[in-house]
N, C-alpha and C positions, 0 to 999 in steps of 0.2 A: 040573374046570372046563374048558370049551372055551377055546381061546386067544382073547384079546381083539383086536378090530380095531385097525388103526392109528389110526383116528379116536378111539376110546375111550382109547387110550394117550396121544394128544395132550391129551385132556381131563384125564386124571389128572395128567399132568406140569404142566399149567397150574394146576390146583388146588393141587398141592403147593407151587408157587412162591407163589401168592397167599395160601395159608394161613399162611405164615410171617409175613406182614404182619398178618393177622388176630390171630394168637396174640400177637404182640408188642403190638399196640395194645389188645387186650383186657386185657392186664396193666396197661396205663396207665389204663384206664377206672376201676378201683377208686380210684386216687389222685384222680380228678376228681369222684367222687361227692359229696365234701364241699364242693367249690367252689360258690360262689353261683350261677355261671352253669351249672354242670353240664357233662357231657361231650358235649352235643348236636352242637356244631360239629365237635368232634374226630371223632365217629363218622361224621358226614356225609363228612368228608375220607377216612376209612378206606374207606367204601363206594365212593367214587369211585376211590380208589387201587387197590382190589382189582379193580374193573371194568377199569381201565386195564391192569393186569397181565394179566388174562385175555384181553382183546382183543389185546394185543400178542403174547402167547404163541400164541394160536390163529391170528392173522394170519401169524405167522412160518411156521407149519406149512402153512397153507392160505390163501394171500394173496387168493384170489378169492371166498372165502365171505362171505356177508352176515351181519349181526347184528341181533338184536332184544334190547335190554337195558333194564334198569330205569332206569338213569341217562341213557344216551345216546339211547334210543329206537331208531329204525330206522337202520341204516347199510347202504346199498345198495352192494355191490361188483359186480364183473363177473358173478359167479354168484349169481343171485337165487333159484334153486331149492334152494340149500343154505344154510341159515340156522342160525347158533349162537344159541340163546335162553338168555340169561344173567340170573340174579339174583345179584349179587355177595355180598350178605348177606341171606338171607331170615330174618327174625327180628331186624330192626334194633332194635326196641324192647327186646327181651331183652338184646341186646348193650349197648345204651345204659344199662341198669340193672344191668349186671354179672351177668346171668343166663346161664350157659353153655349156652344152647339156641338155636342158629342154624346156618345152613348155607350153603355155596356150592352153587348149582344151575345145571347146564349141560345143555342138550339140543341135539341136532343134528337139525334137520328137513330131510329131503331129499324133494323133490317132494311137499310137503304131508303127509308122514308123519314122526312122530318115529322116528328110526332108532337113536340112541344116547342114553343118559341117565346122568347122574352127580349124586349128592347127597353132599356131603362135609361132615361135621361135624368141624371142625378141632380143637375142644377135647376131644371124646371120642375123636378119631382113628378115626371110623367112616366107612366109605365104602360107599354103596349104589350099585349100577350095573346097567344092563340094556342089552341090544341086541335089536333086533327079531328074533324067532324064535330067540333064543339064551338065554332065561331071565333071571332076576333074581338078583343076588348081593349079599351083605353081607360085606365084608372077605374076598372070594374064596370064600365058601361059598354054595352055591345056596340060595335062600330061596323059601318059598311063603307064600301068605296063610293065615290061621288057618282051621281047619275046624269051628269051633264052629257049632252050628245053633240053639242056644237064645239068643234075643236078650237075655234077662236076664243071661246070663253074659258078654256082650260089652262092650267099651269103645270109645267113639266120641269123635271130636274135631270141633270146629267153631269158628266165630268167635263172639264174644259174643252176636250177634243169634240165631244158631242155638241157642246154649246156653239163652238165655232162653225161646225158643219150645218147644224139645223137652224141656227139663228139667222134671219129673223122670221122664219116660217112658223115657228112655235113660240109661245110665251115661255121663256126659259129662266131657270135658276141653277146655280151651282153652289150647293150648301156646304160641301166638304164633308158630308157624313151620309154615306150610302144607307146605313142601317135606319137612320131617322127618315131619309127620303122614302124608303119602303114603308115604314110605319105610317108616314104621312099619307101615302097612297092608300093604305089600308083604312085610314080613318077619314079619308075624304078631303084632307087639307091640300094634297096634290092630286092631280088627275093621272099622272104617269111618270115613270122613271125609266131611263135607259142608260147603260154604261157598258163599255167594252173592256175586256181584259181585267176583270175584277176577281178577287179571291172569294172562295166559298164562305169563309168566316165573316165576310162583310155582308153577305146577303142571305145566309141560311135561315136566320130567324125571320127576316122580312118577307121571304118567299111564302112561308106558311101564313103569316099575318095577312098578306094581300089576298091569298087564295081563300082563306077562311072568312075574309070580309067581302067575298063575292067578286074579287078581281080576277084578272087573267095574267098568267105568267108564261113565258116561253119555257120549253123543256131544256133544262140546263144539264141533263144527264150526259149529253154527248160531249160536253166540254171537260177539259182538265180542271181540277179544282182550284188551280192558281191562274186560270185564264178563261174566265166565264164572260160571255156576252149576254147581259141580262136585259129583258124587256118586261116591264110590269105596268099595268094600267087598269082602270076600271073597265069592265067588260064592254060598256057602251062606247068607249073611245079607243080600245086596244087596236082594232084593225086600222082606224084612221091614223093613229100614231105610227104604227109599224110601216104603213104605206110611205110615210115621210122619211123613213129610216133606210130606204133601200141602198143608199150609198154609204151607210155608216156601219 
């Protein structure tokens, strides 16, 4: 593996610190499931707490960089061409229900291009990361998208709307975590992912991971950052997948 950049190193350290809170709080969610009120307020606090830790750690290292985050929105600092894009817990509904499938997602956008990306699944202790022109990695091993060419052999993920429209013409899943869906496309676990009206912080890191793993992604620059229609797949299957999505 090529050596990682200082920026990616900062991202990994921030994630490691924040993931301690997630793991601890996820352990508490189980106790709250049986309560009448349920764990919703508790999980919202976790989400905010994780975001605060990430912002604090990243700011310590790069005090002038700006932010785009799920909870706080835009935070403009002196350097507006360098932006951390953060989703503190992508897959909050899974977290809320005690399902161990969610992730921290961080991307660094420099001059309108995603430069570094990290998706960290704290419960499974899996880290997916990529840097521009430096490949995509899973737990320090280089990864590539799958090379299946027969669409019947492939597995895809989408949101419930996509599932309803495309099922049963494709083998589908809805995992509830877009960041991990994209990380899984990049590492060959899934063959494709599509989702309409999604936010930039859900997909920014995954976009770079898929493209650096040799996959194909549609151009999202024409979309508003809160209303993105994303299509991502291995290059061998992308055209066949998008052909099925003409009415989606």
